[in-house]
C-alpha positions in Angstrom: 42.2 34.7 -14.9 39.3 37.1 -14.1 37.8 36.3 -17.5 37.9 32.6 -16.7 36.3 33.2 -13.3 33.5 35.3 -14.9 32.9 32.7 -17.6 32.7 30.0 -14.9 30.0 31.9 -13.0 28.1 32.7 -16.2 28.1 29.0 -16.9 26.8 28.2 -13.4 24.1 30.8 -13.8 23.0 29.5 -17.1 22.9 25.9 -15.8 20.9 27.1 -12.8 18.4 28.8 -15.1 18.1 25.6 -17.3 17.5 23.4 -14.2 14.8 25.9 -13.0 13.2 25.8 -16.4 13.2 22.0 -16.5 11.7 21.9 -13.0 9.0 24.4 -13.9 8.1 22.3 -17.0 7.9 19.1 -15.0 5.8 20.7 -12.3 3.4 22.1 -14.9 3.0 19.2 -17.3 4.2 15.9 -15.7 1.6 13.8 -13.9 1.8 14.8 -10.2 1.9 11.1 -9.1 5.3 10.9 -10.9 6.8 13.9 -9.1 8.3 13.2 -5.6 7.9 16.8 -4.5 4.1 16.9 -5.2 1.8 15.9 -2.3 0.4 12.4 -2.2 -3.1 12.4 -3.6 -5.0 9.1 -3.2 -7.3 10.0 -6.1 -4.5 9.9 -8.6 -3.4 6.8 -10.5 -0.3 5.0 -9.2 2.8 6.8 -10.4 6.5 6.5 -10.4 6.8 8.4 -7.1 3.7 6.9 -5.3 5.6 4.2 -3.3 8.2 6.7 -2.2 5.6 9.2 -1.0 3.8 6.5 1.0 7.2 5.4 2.5 7.6 8.9 3.9 5.1 8.0 6.5 6.9 4.9 7.6 8.1 4.6 11.3 11.7 3.6 11.9 12.2 -0.1 12.5 15.7 0.4 14.0 14.8 2.6 17.0 11.7 3.6 18.8 11.0 7.2 17.6 10.3 9.9 20.2 6.6 10.1 21.1 6.2 13.5 19.5 7.8 12.3 16.3 5.6 9.2 16.1 2.5 11.3 16.8 3.4 13.9 14.1 4.1 11.4 11.3 1.0 9.3 12.1 -1.2 12.4 12.2 0.2 13.6 8.9 -0.5 10.1 7.4 -4.1 10.1 8.8 -4.6 13.6 7.3 -3.8 12.3 3.8 -6.5 9.6 4.4 -9.0 12.1 5.7 -8.4 14.5 2.8 -9.3 11.5 0.5 -12.7 11.1 2.3 -11.6 8.1 4.4 -12.7 8.0 8.1 -9.8 6.9 10.2 -8.9 6.9 13.9 -5.7 6.4 15.9 -5.6 2.9 17.4 -3.5 1.9 20.4 0.0 0.8 19.7 1.0 -2.5 21.1 4.1 -4.3 22.4 3.7 -8.0 22.8 7.5 -8.5 23.3 10.3 -9.3 21.0 9.6 -8.4 17.4 5.8 -8.1 17.9 5.6 -4.3 18.2 3.1 -2.1 16.4 3.7 1.7 16.2 1.7 4.3 14.4 -1.4 2.1 14.4 -4.7 3.3 12.9 -8.1 1.9 12.2 -10.2 2.6 9.1 -13.8 3.2 10.3 -15.7 4.2 7.1 -15.9 6.8 4.4 -14.9 6.6 0.8 -13.3 3.2 0.9 -14.4 -0.4 0.4 -15.1 -2.0 3.8 -12.9 -4.7 5.1 -14.8 -7.7 6.5 -14.4 -8.5 9.4 -13.9 -4.8 10.2 -12.1 -3.1 13.0 -8.6 -4.1 11.8 -5.6 -2.3 13.2 -2.7 -1.6 10.9 0.2 0.7 10.4 -1.0 4.0 8.8 1.1 3.6 5.6 -0.6 0.2 5.1 -4.0 1.9 5.4 -2.9 4.3 2.6 -1.7 1.4 0.5 -5.1 -0.3 1.0 -7.0 2.8 -0.1 -4.9 3.3 -3.2 -5.3 -0.4 -4.2 -9.0 -0.2 -3.5 -9.4 2.9 -5.8 -6.9 2.3 -8.5 -7.0 -1.5 -8.8 -9.9 -3.3 -7.0 -12.9 -1.2 -8.0 -11.9 -0.7 -11.7 -11.2 -4.4 -12.1 -14.5 -5.4 -10.6 -16.4 -3.0 -12.9 -14.4 -3.9 -16.1 -14.0 -7.7 -15.6 -17.1 -8.7 -13.6 -19.5 -5.9 -14.3 -20.3 -5.1 -10.6 -19.2 -2.8 -7.8 -17.5 -4.1 -4.8 -19.4 -4.5 -1.5 -16.5 -5.7 0.8 -13.0 -7.2 0.9 -13.0 -10.4 2.9 -9.8 -10.7 4.9 -7.9 -12.9 7.3 -6.6 -10.0 9.4 -3.5 -7.8 9.7 -1.9 -8.5 13.1 -0.5 -11.8 14.3 2.5 -12.1 16.6 4.5 -14.8 14.7 7.3 -15.5 12.3 6.8 -16.2 8.6 4.5 -19.2 8.0 4.1 -19.5 11.7 7.6 -21.0 12.1 8.9 -21.8 15.6 12.5 -21.5 14.4 14.3 -18.6 16.1 16.2 -18.0 12.9 13.0 -17.5 10.8 12.3 -14.0 9.8 9.5 -12.2 11.7 6.3 -11.8 9.7 5.1 -8.4 8.7 1.9 -9.4 10.4 3.9 -9.0 13.7 4.0 -5.3 13.0 0.4 -5.0 11.6 2.1 -4.2 8.3 0.3 -6.8 6.3 -3.2 -7.7 5.1 -4.4 -11.1 3.9 -7.2 -10.9 1.4 -9.3 -14.1 1.1 -11.7 -12.8 -1.4 -14.2 -10.1 -2.5 -17.9 -9.8 -2.1 -19.7 -7.9 -5.0 -22.7 -5.8 -4.7 -24.6 -8.2 -7.0 -24.1 -10.9 -4.3 -21.3 -12.9 -5.9 -18.3 -13.8 -3.7 -15.0 -14.3 -5.5 -12.7 -16.5 -3.4 -8.9 -16.8 -3.9 -9.2 -20.5 -2.8 -12.0 -21.4 -5.2 -11.5 -19.1 -8.1 -7.8 -18.5 -8.6 -7.6 -21.2 -11.3 -10.4 -21.3 -13.9 -11.8 -24.8 -14.2 -13.8 -23.9 -17.4 -14.8 -21.0 -19.6 -17.4 -19.9 -17.0 -14.7 -19.3 -14.4 -12.3 -17.4 -16.6 -13.5 -13.9 -15.6 -13.2 -14.6 -11.8 -9.6 -16.0 -12.3 -8.6 -13.0 -14.5 -10.1 -10.6 -11.9 -8.1 -12.1 -9.0 -4.8 -12.1 -11.0 -5.5 -8.5 -11.9 -5.8 -7.7 -8.2 -2.5 -9.4 -7.6 -0.7 -7.7 -10.4 -2.1 -4.3 -9.5 -1.2 -4.8 -5.9 2.5 -5.2 -6.9 2.4 -1.6 -8.0 1.3 -0.4 -4.6 2.6 -2.8 -1.9 6.2 -4.0 -1.4 5.5 -7.7 -1.1 2.5 -9.5 -2.8 2.2 -13.3 -2.5 -0.5 -15.4 -4.2 -1.3 -19.0 -4.7 1.4 -18.9 -7.5 4.0 -18.4 -4.8 3.5 -21.4 -2.5 0.8 -23.7 -0.9 0.7 -21.5 2.2 -1.0 -18.8 0.1 -3.5 -21.0 -1.6 -6.4 -19.2 0.0 -5.3 -15.6 0.1 -3.3 -12.7 -1.3 -0.7 -11.5 1.2 -0.1 -7.8 0.9 2.5 -6.0 3.0 4.7 -2.9 3.2 8.0 -4.6 4.0 11.3 -2.8 3.1 12.1 -5.6 0.6 10.0 -6.3 -2.5 8.6 -9.5 -4.0 5.7 -10.1 -6.3 4.5 -13.6 -7.0 
């Protein structure tokens, strides 16, 4: 009986050493963006753990968090942005009644990020992180590689709107993520060489001269699906004919 007990503990000890060894190897050699215990670094490519790391900064939808908890998680989120060279400030939260509540709001004011035009947008802090990741890992590389230019600005239709999906008046319709400032509608991109790429005008190539613009926009959509929860394009429905809808909803859809 004593021998069996000793063998059991030896087995546990060996298993623990093996687990520690595997952990050490992963920590040393696996890409940090694939490891959930490594800090989120916005300069790293999108990895297996990127979405989960961003989600750590989400504010509960089910209950209003205590003020100190909301402040702490939002400040931690803003610190990740600042460490990446992005200038960001806390914006006022808002409550327009019903489902139109924005908590943990921030505003990107400058720094190492492609400007949003119009600027001054208020969004939830995790959405700001998602935008920066998409900008660095998807938008800018695609512009250089497909169109041969740097990006001057991202033209958008806003983040916050107190409404249900598609502006429905039906009480049973799901609230839009815009009602939480948890969505961004991208209408196009202005390049540093002066060109403007528009979702409405350039999504479908009408000839060989338009193929690069169409390929660029679809690459933006496909790359966004690796960063955002929901990505809707003109391929989804007519309501999205003129923009890409990007949001951080709990559910996921890419179309």
